[in-house]
C-alpha positions as a printed NumPy array, in Angstrom:
array([[ 12.279, -13.987,   9.04 ],
       [ 10.744, -17.537,   9.733],
       [  7.714, -16.467,   8.128],
       [  5.368, -13.503,   6.63 ],
       [  2.72 , -12.535,   9.238],
       [  2.638,  -9.93 ,  11.956],
       [  3.737, -12.42 ,  14.749],
       [  6.809, -13.381,  13.1  ],
       [  8.101, -11.145,  10.717],
       [ 10.886,  -9.003,  12.053],
       [  9.751,  -5.398,  13.54 ],
       [  8.315,  -3.157,  11.163],
       [ 10.113,   0.276,  10.873],
       [  8.171,   2.735,  12.723],
       [  7.985,   6.697,  12.786],
       [  6.499,   7.887,  15.934],
       [  4.315,  10.641,  15.407],
       [  5.701,  13.82 ,  16.39 ],
       [  2.677,  15.154,  18.409],
       [ -0.523,  13.046,  19.969],
       [ -0.886,   9.739,  17.877],
       [ -4.435,  10.111,  16.534],
       [ -3.806,   8.244,  13.154],
       [ -1.551,   5.681,  11.57 ],
       [ -0.405,   5.107,   7.829],
       [  0.831,   1.454,   7.046],
       [  3.204,   1.727,   3.947],
       [  4.388,  -1.827,   2.189],
       [  7.895,  -1.242,  -0.13 ],
       [  8.164,  -2.641,  -3.509],
       [ 10.354,  -5.457,  -4.726],
       [ 13.786,  -6.11 ,  -3.182],
       [ 13.694,  -3.094,  -0.822],
       [ 12.958,  -2.736,   3.03 ],
       [ 10.807,  -0.795,   5.466],
       [ 13.509,   1.672,   5.838],
       [ 13.736,   3.455,   2.588],
       [  9.877,   4.44 ,   2.607],
       [  9.654,   4.76 ,   6.201],
       [ 12.501,   7.287,   5.859],
       [ 11.2  ,   9.185,   2.604],
       [  7.602,   9.469,   4.065],
       [  8.607,  10.851,   7.524],
       [ 10.913,  13.71 ,   5.654],
       [  8.563,  14.836,   3.255],
       [  5.419,  14.681,   5.721],
       [  3.694,  17.871,   5.791],
       [  0.691,  18.897,   8.4  ],
       [  0.716,  15.355,   9.928],
       [  2.323,  15.078,  12.9  ],
       [ -0.179,  13.329,  14.581],
       [ -0.029,  10.426,  12.027],
       [  2.621,   7.326,  12.87 ],
       [  3.94 ,   6.011,  10.021],
       [  4.466,   1.749,   9.584],
       [  6.758,   0.481,   7.434],
       [  7.19 ,  -3.533,   7.504],
       [  9.741,  -5.463,   5.535],
       [  8.669,  -8.112,   3.135],
       [ 10.609, -11.779,   4.18 ],
       [ 12.899, -13.029,   1.773],
       [ 11.822, -15.602,  -0.814],
       [ 13.052, -16.633,  -3.949],
       [ 12.073, -14.121,  -7.12 ],
       [ 11.58 , -16.22 ,  -9.942],
       [ 11.892, -12.876, -12.691],
       [ 14.952, -11.94 , -11.025],
       [ 16.351, -15.422, -10.553],
       [ 17.368, -14.835,  -6.617],
       [ 16.3  , -14.623,  -3.016],
       [ 15.257, -10.844,  -1.714],
       [ 12.839,  -9.236,   0.023],
       [  9.283,  -9.768,  -1.958],
       [  5.76 ,  -9.908,  -0.863],
       [  5.251, -12.581,  -3.31 ],
       [  6.996, -14.682,  -5.862],
       [  6.624, -12.697,  -9.648],
       [  7.805, -14.927, -12.758],
       [  7.141, -11.937, -15.14 ],
       [  6.224,  -7.975, -16.158],
       [  3.147,  -9.071, -17.432],
       [  1.999,  -9.669, -14.497],
       [ -0.373, -12.153, -15.543],
       [  0.972, -15.772, -15.638],
       [  2.221, -17.824, -12.63 ],
       [  0.359, -15.41 , -10.116],
       [  1.67 , -16.097,  -6.794],
       [ -1.803, -16.238,  -4.874],
       [ -0.757, -17.892,  -1.493],
       [  1.962, -15.63 ,  -0.396],
       [ -0.52 , -12.781,  -2.17 ],
       [ -3.262, -13.713,   0.21 ],
       [ -0.371, -14.611,   2.72 ],
       [  0.879, -10.793,   2.76 ],
       [ -2.482,  -9.394,   2.771],
       [ -3.385, -11.418,   5.996],
       [ -0.035,  -9.953,   7.673],
       [ -1.173,  -6.591,   6.225],
       [ -4.486,  -6.542,   8.003],
       [ -2.956,  -7.879,  11.135],
       [ -0.757,  -4.606,  11.447],
       [ -3.951,  -2.687,  11.334],
       [ -5.682,  -4.784,  13.707],
       [ -2.688,  -4.157,  16.211],
       [ -3.104,  -0.191,  15.228],
       [ -6.538,  -0.767,  16.765],
       [ -5.592,  -2.704,  19.804],
       [ -3.636,   0.784,  20.783],
       [ -7.246,   2.821,  19.887],
       [ -6.809,   4.067,  16.685],
       [-10.308,   3.332,  15.144],
       [ -9.779,   1.828,  11.629],
       [-11.269,   4.525,   9.947],
       [ -7.898,   6.649,  11.154],
       [ -5.288,   3.587,   9.846],
       [ -4.58 ,   3.967,   5.979],
       [ -2.771,   1.397,   4.25 ],
       [ -0.778,   1.963,   0.639],
       [  2.157,   1.131,  -1.002],
       [  4.62 ,   1.527,  -3.586],
       [  4.78 ,  -1.221,  -6.743],
       [  4.779,  -4.558,  -5.292],
       [  3.21 ,  -3.401,  -1.727],
       [  0.743,  -1.267,  -3.014],
       [ -0.708,  -4.455,  -5.109],
       [ -0.665,  -6.281,  -1.484],
       [ -2.424,  -2.838,  -0.274],
       [ -4.892,  -2.733,  -3.211],
       [ -5.978,  -6.448,  -2.611],
       [ -6.124,  -6.088,   0.832],
       [ -8.594,  -3.186,   0.899],
       [-11.005,  -4.633,  -1.772],
       [-11.142,  -8.155,  -0.586],
       [-11.67 ,  -7.216,   3.729],
       [-14.956,  -4.911,   3.659],
       [-13.511,  -2.825,   6.737],
       [-13.36 ,   1.012,   7.324],
       [ -9.754,   2.547,   6.929],
       [ -8.826,   5.836,   6.828],
       [ -7.592,   5.721,   3.406],
       [ -5.572,   4.091,   0.533],
       [ -2.861,   5.05 ,  -1.635],
       [ -1.148,   3.176,  -4.636],
       [  1.817,   3.846,  -6.426],
       [  3.502,   2.827,  -9.55 ],
       [  1.248,  -0.678,  -8.748],
       [ -1.623,  -3.201, -10.489],
       [ -4.274,  -5.109,  -9.089],
       [ -3.203,  -9.022,  -8.394],
       [ -5.203, -11.71 ,  -9.024],
       [ -7.508,  -9.542, -11.449],
       [ -9.092, -11.873, -12.868],
       [-10.4  , -12.873,  -9.067],
       [-12.809,  -9.935,  -9.714],
       [-15.221,  -8.031,  -9.226],
       [-16.399, -12.243,  -7.126],
       [-13.297, -11.292,  -4.637],
       [-14.292,  -7.798,  -4.061],
       [-16.43 ,  -8.197,  -0.565],
       [-19.048,  -5.66 ,   0.757],
       [-20.107,  -2.014,  -0.331],
       [-18.485,   0.461,  -2.45 ],
       [-15.418,   1.755,   0.045],
       [-16.271,   5.318,   0.961],
       [-12.644,   6.12 ,   2.318],
       [-10.616,   7.926,  -0.712],
       [ -8.333,   6.255,  -2.886],
       [ -5.529,   8.042,  -4.366],
       [ -3.593,   5.745,  -7.321],
       [ -0.431,   7.454,  -8.963],
       [  1.792,   6.056, -12.029],
       [  4.19 ,   7.311, -14.005],
       [  3.82 ,   7.421, -18.05 ],
       [  7.79 ,   6.299, -18.058],
       [  7.562,   3.147, -15.995],
       [  9.135,   0.656, -18.009],
       [  8.618,  -2.028, -14.652],
       [  5.052,  -1.64 , -14.141],
       [  3.852,  -0.198, -17.578],
       [  1.678,   2.404, -17.44 ],
       [ -0.964,   0.156, -19.179],
       [ -1.297,  -1.881, -16.007],
       [ -2.034,   1.043, -13.972],
       [ -4.721,   2.464, -16.48 ],
       [ -6.352,  -1.088, -16.298],
       [ -5.994,  -1.245, -12.731],
       [ -7.787,   2.243, -12.478],
       [-10.897,   1.085, -14.74 ],
       [-11.501,  -1.599, -12.53 ],
       [-11.281,  -0.658,  -9.064],
       [-12.705,   2.718,  -9.603],
       [-16.258,   1.218, -10.042],
       [-15.579,  -0.48 ,  -6.268],
       [-14.949,   3.315,  -4.75 ],
       [-17.049,   6.   ,  -4.094],
       [-14.101,   8.487,  -3.779],
       [-11.317,   7.492,  -6.062],
       [ -8.817,   9.958,  -8.36 ],
       [ -5.921,   8.344, -10.479],
       [ -3.112,  11.01 , -11.156],
       [ -0.656,  10.496, -14.127],
       [  2.803,  11.809, -13.973],
       [  4.963,  13.008, -17.058],
       [  8.449,  11.439, -17.103],
       [  8.151,   9.482, -14.426],
       [ 10.04 ,   6.033, -14.209],
       [  9.557,   3.271, -11.809],
       [  9.987,   5.745,  -8.972],
       [  8.55 ,   8.378,  -7.05 ],
       [  9.114,  12.518,  -7.385],
       [  8.862,  15.387,  -5.306],
       [  5.654,  16.452,  -7.043],
       [  3.908,  13.29 ,  -6.39 ],
       [  5.203,  12.96 ,  -2.597],
       [  3.781,  16.001,  -2.115],
       [  0.44 ,  15.035,  -3.852],
       [  0.868,  12.15 ,  -1.735],
       [  0.997,  14.287,   1.705],
       [ -1.696,  16.623,   0.704],
       [ -3.957,  13.296,   0.013],
       [ -2.932,  11.744,   3.729],
       [ -3.449,  15.341,   5.469],
       [ -7.217,  16.006,   3.924],
       [ -8.033,  12.087,   4.422],
       [ -6.789,  11.809,   8.156],
       [ -6.875,  15.436,   9.574],
       [ -5.036,  16.51 ,  12.962],
       [ -7.731,  17.792,  14.861],
       [ -9.692,  14.291,  15.408],
       [ -9.233,  12.628,  18.551],
       [ -8.513,   8.692,  18.886],
       [-12.408,   7.871,  20.379]])
């Protein structure tokens, strides 16, 4: 892997639709993971979404200061405070990559309002930043166990009018990696940018997902990207 862009990255893991392709979900994994983990989870748990293509890219391997090793990461993290030494360059590079993946789906005939983006933890951070800094209509945004990076640049960094597409943010109250307070602070900031926004908290959930959360995500996807829409 020689760079963090759609043109130079390893091919994303793709779970093709089980029916006619009329919508797409691009979902970014968390620190140290690959696209394979979430692609299989989302594919196995999806309901009423046979028309949705699932795309899960894998981040490049880079040095991660927090863990003192090289691993798949969308950007470097110095500490769990998420305030000091934010890796602005890599955050913006990863956001550019996500926008390029959206562009690729549009070239295949899927309009942007039928393309949902999302991610878990660090991947969710990139998805949030991307949604708020480029004014484009999307099919929805799902952000799990995450936070808004470069938060001090907002609201100035926000581009365009309030987002009309649905946004779902989920967080466990026992998360010891991305503390619930960061999720709550992110919620307080971004809900002012969104007309259709929901924050869901899960009792006893750590820095992971759960059956209940996945059920809620699948319900969200099915409602935001209904199967009776055509590509045109």
